[in-house]
C-alpha positions as CSV (number, residue, x, y, z in Angstrom):
1,M,-17.6,1.6,11.9
2,Y,-14.7,1.7,9.6
3,N,-15.9,-1.2,7.2
4,Q,-19.3,0.8,7.1
5,V,-17.7,4.1,5.8
6,Y,-15.0,3.1,3.2
7,G,-16.0,1.5,0.1
8,K,-19.7,2.1,0.9
9,Y,-20.3,5.6,2.2
10,S,-16.8,7.0,1.2
11,S,-14.1,6.3,-1.4
12,G,-11.8,8.9,0.3
13,G,-10.9,12.3,-1.5
14,G,-11.3,12.9,-5.1
15,K,-9.1,15.8,-5.6
16,I,-6.8,13.9,-7.9
17,L,-9.7,13.1,-10.3
18,S,-10.3,15.3,-13.3
19,D,-14.1,14.9,-12.1
20,P,-13.9,14.8,-8.4
21,N,-17.5,13.6,-8.2
22,K,-16.4,10.3,-9.9
23,T,-14.9,9.3,-6.6
24,F,-17.5,6.7,-6.1
25,A,-16.9,5.4,-9.7
26,S,-16.2,1.6,-10.1
27,L,-12.6,0.5,-10.6
28,S,-13.4,-0.3,-14.2
29,D,-13.9,3.4,-14.9
30,K,-11.0,4.2,-17.3
31,D,-11.1,7.9,-16.6
32,V,-10.5,7.3,-12.9
33,I,-7.7,4.8,-13.5
34,K,-6.2,7.1,-15.8
35,D,-6.3,10.0,-13.4
36,N,-4.7,7.7,-10.6
37,V,-1.9,6.7,-13.0
38,V,-1.2,10.6,-13.7
39,S,-1.3,11.2,-9.9
40,L,1.0,8.4,-8.9
41,K,3.4,9.1,-11.8
42,K,3.5,12.7,-10.5
43,D,4.4,11.6,-7.0
44,L,7.1,9.3,-8.1
45,K,8.5,12.1,-10.3
46,R,8.5,14.4,-7.4
47,F,10.2,11.8,-5.2
48,K,12.6,11.0,-8.0
49,V,11.9,7.3,-7.6
50,S,11.1,4.6,-10.1
51,I,8.9,1.5,-9.3
52,K,9.7,-0.2,-12.7
53,D,10.2,-3.9,-12.0
54,K,9.8,-3.3,-8.2
55,V,7.5,-4.7,-5.7
56,F,5.0,-2.1,-4.7
57,L,2.9,-2.1,-1.4
58,D,-0.4,-0.1,-1.4
59,V,-3.1,0.5,1.2
60,G,-6.6,1.9,0.5
61,T,-9.1,1.8,-2.3
62,G,-6.8,-0.3,-4.7
63,R,-6.8,2.4,-7.4
64,Q,-3.2,3.2,-6.7
65,A,-2.3,-0.4,-6.8
66,I,-3.7,-0.6,-10.6
67,A,-1.8,2.5,-11.2
68,A,1.4,1.0,-10.0
69,V,1.0,-2.0,-12.3
70,K,0.4,0.3,-15.3
71,L,3.5,2.1,-14.3
72,G,5.8,-0.8,-14.5
73,A,5.7,-2.5,-10.9
74,K,6.7,-6.1,-11.0
75,S,4.0,-7.0,-8.6
76,V,1.8,-5.3,-6.1
77,N,0.8,-6.2,-2.4
78,H,-2.6,-4.5,-1.5
79,Y,-3.9,-4.3,2.0
80,D,-7.0,-2.7,3.5
81,I,-9.4,-3.0,6.4
82,S,-12.5,-2.4,4.3
83,K,-14.2,-5.5,3.0
84,Y,-15.7,-3.6,0.1
85,N,-12.3,-2.2,-1.2
86,V,-10.8,-5.8,-1.1
87,Q,-13.8,-7.4,-2.7
88,N,-13.9,-4.8,-5.5
89,L,-10.1,-4.9,-6.3
90,R,-10.2,-8.7,-6.1
91,K,-13.0,-8.9,-8.8
92,Y,-10.9,-6.5,-10.9
93,I,-7.7,-8.3,-10.5
94,R,-9.4,-11.6,-11.6
95,K,-10.9,-9.9,-14.7
96,H,-7.8,-8.3,-15.9
97,K,-5.4,-10.9,-14.7
98,L,-3.1,-8.4,-12.8
99,P,0.0,-9.2,-10.7
100,I,-1.7,-7.8,-7.6
101,T,-2.4,-9.7,-4.4
102,T,-5.0,-8.3,-2.0
103,K,-5.7,-9.0,1.6
104,R,-8.3,-7.6,4.1
105,V,-6.3,-7.1,7.3
106,D,-5.7,-4.8,10.1
107,L,-2.1,-3.4,9.7
108,V,-2.0,-2.6,13.3
109,K,-1.9,-6.4,13.8
110,Y,-0.3,-7.6,10.7
111,T,3.1,-7.1,9.0
112,P,2.8,-6.9,5.2
113,E,4.8,-8.9,2.7
114,K,8.2,-7.1,1.8
115,A,8.2,-4.5,-0.8
116,D,10.5,-2.0,-2.4
117,F,8.1,0.9,-2.3
118,V,5.5,1.4,0.4
119,Y,2.7,4.0,-0.5
120,L,0.9,5.2,2.5
121,N,-1.1,8.0,1.0
122,G,-3.5,9.5,3.6
123,V,-4.1,6.3,5.7
124,V,-2.0,6.2,8.6
125,Q,-3.8,8.5,10.7
126,H,-6.8,6.4,10.5
127,F,-4.9,3.4,12.1
128,S,-6.2,2.5,15.6
129,H,-2.5,2.7,16.7
130,V,-0.5,4.7,14.4
131,G,2.8,3.6,15.8
132,K,2.1,-0.1,15.5
133,G,0.6,0.2,12.2
134,L,3.3,2.5,10.8
135,K,6.0,0.3,12.2
136,N,4.5,-2.8,10.5
137,C,4.4,-1.1,7.2
138,L,8.1,0.2,7.6
139,D,9.2,-3.4,8.5
140,A,8.1,-4.4,5.1
141,V,10.4,-2.0,3.2
142,N,13.3,-3.7,1.7
143,D,16.9,-2.5,2.4
144,G,17.4,0.6,0.2
145,G,13.7,0.8,-0.4
146,H,11.3,3.8,0.0
147,V,8.2,4.8,1.8
148,W,5.8,7.5,0.7
149,L,4.0,9.0,3.8
150,Y,1.1,11.3,3.7
151,F,-0.5,12.4,7.0
152,Y,-2.6,14.9,8.6
153,R,-0.9,17.6,10.6
154,S,-1.8,18.8,14.0
155,G,-2.2,22.3,14.6
156,T,-3.9,23.5,11.4
157,F,-7.1,24.9,10.8
158,K,-8.8,22.2,8.8
159,Q,-7.9,19.6,11.4
160,F,-9.1,21.9,14.1
161,V,-12.5,22.1,12.3
162,I,-12.8,18.2,11.7
163,C,-12.0,17.7,15.1
164,L,-14.7,20.1,16.3
165,L,-17.2,18.6,13.9
166,R,-16.6,15.0,15.0
167,D,-17.2,16.2,18.5
168,L,-20.4,18.2,17.5
169,I,-22.1,15.1,16.0
170,K,-20.9,12.4,18.1
171,E,-24.3,12.1,20.1
172,F,-26.2,12.4,17.0
173,K,-24.6,9.8,14.7
174,N,-26.7,8.3,12.2
175,I,-24.5,7.4,9.3
176,H,-27.4,6.7,6.9
177,E,-29.0,10.0,7.4
178,Y,-25.7,11.9,7.1
179,F,-25.0,10.0,3.8
180,L,-28.5,10.4,2.4
181,N,-28.9,14.1,3.3
182,S,-25.5,15.2,2.3
183,T,-26.0,13.6,-1.2
184,I,-29.3,15.5,-1.5
185,V,-27.5,18.8,-0.5
186,Y,-24.3,18.4,-2.5
187,S,-25.5,16.6,-5.7
188,K,-27.5,18.2,-8.4
189,T,-28.4,14.8,-9.6
190,I,-28.8,13.3,-6.1
191,S,-25.9,11.0,-6.5
192,P,-22.8,10.2,-4.5
193,N,-20.3,12.8,-5.0
194,Y,-16.9,14.3,-3.8
195,M,-18.3,16.5,-1.0
196,T,-20.4,13.5,0.3
197,S,-17.4,11.3,0.1
198,S,-15.1,13.7,2.1
199,L,-17.7,14.5,4.6
200,M,-18.4,10.8,5.5
201,D,-14.7,10.2,5.5
202,D,-14.0,13.0,8.0
203,F,-17.0,12.5,10.2
204,F,-17.3,8.7,10.5
205,V,-13.9,7.1,10.1
206,D,-13.1,5.5,13.4
207,H,-9.8,7.2,14.0
208,I,-8.3,10.5,13.0
209,N,-5.0,10.5,15.1
210,L,-3.1,13.8,14.8
211,Y,0.6,14.4,15.7
212,E,3.2,17.1,14.8
213,P,5.6,16.5,12.0
214,K,8.5,16.2,14.2
215,T,7.2,13.3,15.9
216,Y,6.8,11.3,12.6
217,L,10.4,12.6,11.7
218,R,11.8,11.0,14.8
219,F,9.8,7.9,14.2
220,L,11.2,7.6,10.8
221,Q,14.7,8.2,11.8
222,D,14.5,5.7,14.6
223,A,13.2,3.1,12.1
224,G,16.3,3.7,9.9
225,F,15.0,6.0,7.2
226,E,16.6,9.1,5.7
227,I,14.3,11.9,4.5
228,Q,14.7,12.5,0.6
229,F,11.6,14.5,-0.2
230,S,9.0,16.5,1.6
231,S,6.0,18.7,0.7
232,K,4.3,21.1,3.3
233,L,6.7,20.0,6.0
234,E,8.2,23.4,6.8
235,P,8.2,24.8,9.3
236,R,8.7,21.4,10.9
237,N,9.0,22.5,14.5
238,V,5.9,24.7,14.6
239,S,3.1,23.2,16.8
240,V,0.2,25.5,15.9
241,D,-0.4,27.6,12.8
242,H,-3.9,27.7,11.2
243,S,-2.4,29.2,8.1
244,L,-0.4,25.9,7.4
245,H,-1.7,23.2,5.0
246,E,-3.5,20.4,6.8
247,S,-1.3,17.5,5.7
248,V,2.3,16.6,5.0
249,I,4.1,14.4,2.6
250,I,7.3,12.8,3.4
251,G,9.4,10.6,1.0
252,A,12.2,8.6,2.8
253,R,14.8,5.8,1.9
254,R,15.7,2.9,4.2
255,V,19.4,3.3,5.0
256,R,19.5,0.9,7.9
257,R,17.5,-1.3,10.2
258,G,16.1,0.3,13.2
259,T,13.4,0.0,16.0
260,P,11.2,3.0,16.5
261,N,9.4,3.6,19.8
262,V,5.7,2.7,18.8
263,S,4.4,4.7,22.0
264,L,5.6,8.0,20.0
265,L,2.4,7.6,17.8
266,A,0.3,5.8,20.4
267,S,-3.5,6.7,20.1
268,E,-3.6,8.2,23.6
269,K,-1.0,10.7,22.4
270,S,-3.0,11.9,19.6
271,I,-3.5,15.7,20.0
272,N,-7.1,16.8,20.6
273,Q,-7.4,20.1,18.8
274,L,-10.0,21.3,21.1
275,S,-7.8,21.0,24.3
276,I,-4.6,22.8,23.0
277,E,-3.8,25.8,25.2
278,Y,-3.8,28.2,22.2
279,K,-1.9,31.4,22.5
280,E,-4.0,33.0,19.8
281,K,-7.1,34.7,21.2
282,Y,-9.1,34.1,18.1
283,I,-8.8,30.4,18.4
284,T,-9.6,30.3,22.1
285,D,-12.6,32.5,21.4
286,T,-13.8,29.9,18.8
287,V,-13.3,27.1,21.4
288,K,-15.4,29.2,23.9
289,A,-18.2,29.8,21.4
290,Y,-18.3,26.1,20.4
291,N,-18.4,25.0,24.1
292,K,-21.2,27.4,24.8
293,L,-23.2,25.8,22.0
294,K,-22.4,22.4,23.1
295,K,-23.6,23.3,26.5
296,H,-27.0,24.0,25.2
297,I,-26.9,21.3,22.4
298,H,-30.2,19.8,24.1
299,I,-32.3,22.7,22.7
300,I,-31.0,22.3,19.1
301,P,-33.0,19.8,16.9
302,K,-30.8,16.9,15.5
303,S,-31.5,18.0,11.9
304,S,-30.3,21.4,12.7
305,V,-27.1,20.1,14.3
306,M,-26.6,18.1,11.0
307,L,-27.2,21.2,8.8
308,L,-24.8,23.1,10.9
309,A,-22.2,20.5,10.6
310,F,-22.8,20.6,6.7
311,K,-22.5,24.3,6.6
312,I,-19.2,24.4,8.8
313,F,-17.6,21.5,6.7
314,E,-18.4,23.3,3.4
315,F,-16.9,26.5,4.8
316,A,-13.7,24.7,5.8
317,Q,-13.4,22.8,2.6
318,N,-13.8,26.1,0.6
319,A,-11.6,28.1,2.9
320,D,-8.4,29.4,1.2
321,I,-5.8,29.6,4.0
322,T,-3.3,31.3,1.5
323,E,-5.7,34.2,1.2
324,A,-8.0,34.3,4.2
325,P,-6.2,35.0,7.5
326,P,-7.1,32.8,10.3
327,P,-8.7,35.4,12.4
328,F,-11.2,36.0,9.8
329,L,-12.0,32.2,9.4
330,H,-12.4,31.9,13.1
331,A,-14.7,35.0,13.2
332,R,-16.9,33.2,10.6
333,L,-17.1,30.1,13.0
334,Q,-17.8,32.0,16.0
335,E,-20.7,33.9,14.1
336,M,-22.1,30.5,13.0
337,F,-22.0,29.1,16.6
338,N,-23.4,32.2,18.2
339,N,-26.1,32.8,15.6
340,T,-27.4,29.1,15.9
341,L,-27.6,29.4,19.6
342,R,-29.4,32.6,19.6
343,L,-32.0,31.4,17.0
344,C,-32.7,28.2,18.9
345,R,-33.1,30.2,22.2
346,K,-35.4,32.5,20.5
347,I,-37.6,29.8,19.0
348,F,-37.7,27.0,21.7
349,L,-37.1,28.9,25.1
């Protein structure tokens, strides 16, 4: 499914763009490249690291690879599993004669070329086996080199909702219909947009593996890295808190060679957000309301399941966890589940 999603139905998030709806724009769009340069420059400044005359490794759409060259990288190694992303970047490289090499590979099975700076911005949780994929990427970091690691955090509200929605639609998957209908719903001009890209990413990417930050920290330490920068990491030992941000960024430097235990981040150890034994009653009530809806899913039209998924996704996207307390957010979710089931029972039974 992965190659059907990235590069065709989704270009990942567009939050860094001055116009998020340009997330589907081609690599030749000057405004998009400019925004990626600004974003990468900001990341490097926060990390207090320079990539000037360094070898840079990038995974994803290829926009950060181009930005790295513009910020002075000597050369860039780009990898992605999406044939669309690799094809698009290869055309751009040839046209502009940039010092970038790009390969379509599965990094779970492939060890990249050596680099001074490895940029993993929101990709590792999508590896089929995070431990193997991350180890391969970390093995590519030169002595004294750095890694930028952005990952999804288990135990947060947004990841709870995404897990729930992926479960909700798993028996009604039609990637073409979801793309078409989300484009119609979320775009005034009926064209690919930020919400559609984000939705298709979260709904249809093959893997979203979730772990607690402390697991990543142990993995990095065992691999021989020392943490030098972090964002949204604290409190690092908290397993569940729906008021926390949904992702974490860690910047680390290789201080020695080490061998992490890849089983720490094995796919079977990914934390299912619906099976956690929550202490908070408002979360368990949401799980109960959802399970009740799922039990009677056969009476809900497929089109209504899609619309409900859209509504919940939009609600989660717009939820401000810094202002709206988790009990309020969960009360709204429960209301949507319960009202949908009541309405369908009234009409169809």
